[in-house]
C-alpha positions in Angstrom: 0.0 0.0 0.0 1.0 3.6 -0.5 1.6 5.9 2.5 -0.7 8.9 2.7 0.9 12.3 3.5 -0.7 15.7 3.8 1.8 18.3 2.6 1.4 21.8 3.9 2.5 24.3 1.3 2.4 28.0 0.6 -0.6 27.3 -1.7 -2.6 25.1 0.7 -2.6 21.4 1.8 -2.1 18.7 -0.7 -2.7 15.0 -0.3 0.1 12.8 -1.6 0.7 9.1 -1.6 4.3 7.9 -1.3 6.1 4.7 -2.1 9.5 3.5 -3.1 13.1 4.7 -2.5 15.6 6.6 -4.5 15.6 10.0 -6.3 12.3 11.8 -6.1 9.7 11.6 -8.9 6.3 13.3 -9.0 3.4 11.5 -10.8 -0.1 12.7 -11.4 -2.9 13.0 -13.9 -4.7 16.2 -14.7 -8.2 15.1 -13.5 -7.7 11.9 -11.4 -8.1 11.2 -7.7 -5.8 8.7 -6.0 -5.9 6.7 -2.8 -3.7 4.2 -0.9 -4.1 1.6 -3.7 -1.6 3.7 -5.7 -1.7 3.5 -9.5 -0.6 1.0 -12.1 1.4 3.7 -14.0 3.1 5.1 -10.9 4.0 1.6 -9.7 6.6 1.2 -12.4 8.8 3.9 -10.8 8.8 2.7 -7.2 11.8 0.4 -7.7 14.2 3.2 -8.6 12.5 6.4 -7.2 10.7 7.8 -4.2 7.4 8.3 -5.9 5.0 11.1 -4.9 1.6 10.4 -6.3 -0.2 13.7 -6.1 -3.9 14.6 -5.8 -4.1 18.0 -7.5 -6.3 20.8 -6.3 -9.9 19.7 -5.9 -9.0 15.9 -5.8 -9.2 13.8 -2.7 -8.2 15.6 0.4 -6.2 18.3 -1.4 -7.1 22.0 -1.1 -10.1 23.1 -3.1 -10.1 25.6 -5.9 -11.2 29.2 -5.3 -11.7 30.2 -8.9 -12.1 28.0 -12.0 -8.7 29.1 -13.3 -7.1 27.3 -10.3 -7.7 24.0 -12.2 -5.6 25.1 -15.2 -2.3 23.3 -16.1 -0.3 26.5 -15.4 -1.7 26.7 -11.9 -1.3 23.0 -11.3 2.4 23.4 -12.1 2.6 26.2 -9.5 0.9 23.8 -7.0 3.4 21.1 -7.8 6.3 23.5 -7.4 4.9 24.4 -3.9 4.8 20.7 -3.0 8.4 20.3 -4.2 9.5 23.2 -2.1 7.7 22.0 0.9 9.4 18.6 0.6 12.7 20.5 0.3 13.8 19.1 -3.0 15.9 21.3 -5.3 14.8 19.2 -8.2 12.6 16.2 -8.9 11.5 14.3 -12.0 7.9 14.3 -13.3 6.1 11.5 -15.1 2.6 11.7 -16.5 0.3 9.7 -18.8 -2.4 11.1 -21.1 -3.4 14.5 -19.8 -0.7 13.9 -17.1 1.7 13.8 -20.1 0.4 17.1 -21.3 0.9 18.5 -17.8 4.5 17.2 -18.0 5.1 19.3 -21.2 3.7 22.4 -19.5 5.9 21.7 -16.4 8.9 21.5 -18.7 8.1 24.7 -20.4 7.3 26.7 -17.2 9.7 25.3 -14.7 12.3 23.1 -16.2 14.9 24.4 -13.8 13.1 22.3 -11.1 13.1 19.1 -13.1 15.7 16.3 -13.6 13.7 14.7 -16.4 10.1 14.4 -17.7 8.4 11.2 -18.9 5.3 11.8 -20.9 3.1 9.3 -22.8 -0.2 8.9 -24.6 -0.2 12.7 -24.9 -0.4 15.5 -27.4 1.1 19.0 -27.7 -2.1 20.6 -29.0 -5.8 20.1 -29.3 -5.4 18.7 -32.8 -5.7 15.2 -31.5 -9.4 16.0 -31.0 -9.8 16.4 -34.7 -7.8 13.3 -35.7 -10.1 10.5 -37.0 -8.1 7.9 -35.1 -9.1 9.5 -31.8 -12.3 8.4 -30.0 -12.7 12.1 -29.1 -13.0 13.1 -32.8 -16.6 13.5 -34.0 -15.7 11.5 -37.1 -14.6 8.5 -35.1 -16.9 5.6 -35.0 -16.9 5.5 -31.2 -17.3 9.2 -30.6 -21.0 9.3 -30.1 -20.8 6.5 -27.5 -17.8 8.0 -25.7 -19.7 11.4 -25.4 -22.7 9.5 -24.0 -20.4 7.7 -21.5 -18.8 11.0 -20.4 -22.2 12.7 -20.0 -23.4 9.8 -17.8 -20.3 9.8 -15.7 -20.8 13.6 -15.1 -24.0 12.7 -13.2 -23.2 12.6 -9.5 -26.4 10.5 -8.9 -25.2 7.7 -11.2 -25.0 4.5 -9.0 -21.4 3.2 -8.4 -22.0 -0.1 -10.2 -23.2 1.7 -13.4 -20.2 4.0 -13.2 -17.9 1.0 -13.1 -19.5 -0.5 -16.2 -19.3 2.8 -18.0 -15.6 3.2 -17.1 -14.9 -0.3 -18.2 -16.5 0.3 -21.6 -14.4 3.5 -22.0 -11.2 1.7 -21.1 -12.0 -1.2 -23.4 -12.0 1.2 -26.3 -8.5 2.1 -25.3 -6.7 -1.3 -25.0 -5.4 -3.4 -27.9 -6.4 -6.8 -26.6 -9.9 -6.2 -25.2 -10.3 -9.8 -23.9 -7.3 -9.1 -21.5 -9.1 -6.3 -19.6 -9.4 -8.3 -16.4 -5.7 -9.4 -16.6 -4.7 -5.7 -17.0 -6.9 -4.1 -14.4 -7.7 -6.7 -11.7 -5.1 -5.4 -9.3 -4.9 -2.6 -6.7 -5.3 0.7 -8.5 -6.8 4.2 -8.1 -7.4 7.2 -10.3 -11.1 8.0 -10.5 -12.2 10.9 -12.6 -12.7 14.3 -10.8 -15.4 15.9 -12.9 -14.8 19.6 -12.2 -11.2 19.1 -13.3 -12.2 17.1 -16.4 -14.8 19.7 -17.3 -12.4 22.6 -17.0 -9.9 20.8 -19.2 -12.5 19.8 -21.8 -14.4 23.0 -22.1 -12.0 25.7 -21.1 -8.3 24.8 -21.4 -8.5 22.5 -24.4 -10.0 25.2 -26.6 -6.6 27.1 -26.9 -4.2 24.3 -25.9 -1.2 24.4 -28.2 2.4 24.0 -26.9 4.1 23.3 -30.2 5.8 26.6 -30.6 7.3 26.4 -27.1 8.7 22.8 -27.1 11.8 23.7 -29.0 13.0 25.6 -26.0 12.8 22.6 -23.6 16.2 21.3 -22.6 15.4 18.9 -19.7 15.9 15.2 -20.6 12.5 14.1 -22.1 11.3 10.6 -22.6 8.1 10.3 -24.8 6.2 7.0 -25.3 3.0 5.8 -26.9 1.2 2.7 -28.0 1.1 2.4 -31.8 -2.6 1.8 -31.6 -3.5 4.6 -29.2 -7.2 5.5 -29.7 -7.2 8.5 -27.4 -4.1 10.5 -28.5 -3.0 8.7 -31.6 0.7 7.8 -32.0 1.3 10.6 -34.5 1.1 13.2 -31.7 3.8 11.5 -29.6 6.0 11.4 -32.6 5.3 15.2 -33.0 6.3 15.9 -29.4 9.5 13.9 -29.7 10.4 15.8 -32.9 9.8 19.2 -31.3 11.7 18.7 -28.1 15.5 18.7 -28.8 17.1 15.3 -28.1 13.9 13.8 -26.8 13.7 10.0 -26.9 10.6 8.3 -28.4 9.6 4.8 -27.2 7.0 2.9 -29.3 4.9 0.0 -28.0 3.8 -2.2 -30.9 1.0 -4.2 -29.0 -0.5 -1.4 -27.0 -3.3 1.1 -27.3 -3.5 3.8 -24.6 -2.1 1.9 -21.7 1.3 0.4 -22.5 2.3 0.3 -18.8 -0.2 -2.5 -18.3 -0.5 -3.8 -21.9 3.3 -4.4 -22.3 4.5 -4.3 -18.7 8.0 -5.8 -19.3 8.7 -3.5 -22.2 7.5 -0.5 -20.1 9.9 -1.6 -17.3 12.7 -1.4 -19.9 11.6 2.2 -20.7 11.9 3.1 -17.1 15.4 1.7 -16.9 16.4 3.7 -20.0 15.4 6.9 -18.2 17.6 6.3 -15.2 
């Protein structure tokens, strides 16, 4: 199990779950809430790092937001910086998947002096992925109507837990390469439930003007980018683009993965982690 810590910072109290030993690495997702079960993505880093799995503002027992803008990626970076300072680290690494990977890019742009490296996967540097037919979030994708229905239903706080689980499973099954292996992949301790206010801010406010492409050429921190070749959320093309835009970035490709290579190809993902050390 992961150890819960409540970190007092200059920007409020943040709930963090800690596991592992070694140099520090921060892990989070833009709109997920974690608990002592930890997270299947974050687990990969515990053999070589002290991992800080962070509940961002408005998630779990972390400080709530005062204004809507508090949920932005830029403000989230400032919150992470406050946590780093409270833990008295001069620098730490950051790893994020999906929108956590997008947050990694923003962190590298805004505060790379505080980072030893970034690991970002299943991500995109702009909102263009929403218009790529290969993404389930594109209106021209065959699964888009259903995914929008699922997201709308999950936004209903009155939706019973069992129905929410079924909807989340259907969403996830759209994003794994071998769908019949769902139980093998996800029948283990894990956490990361959706925090709807954070998801809604990202989807309807921040994503509208999200485009980091012109800024990535200035990033100098070691950057490790990865993606499943069959990614149905942020298609592989967008990870290729990130790796081309960041000088000296390394791109790792997972041939038998969709959006979750850290469970779909665990051994290969462990090799990626070793490459980043």
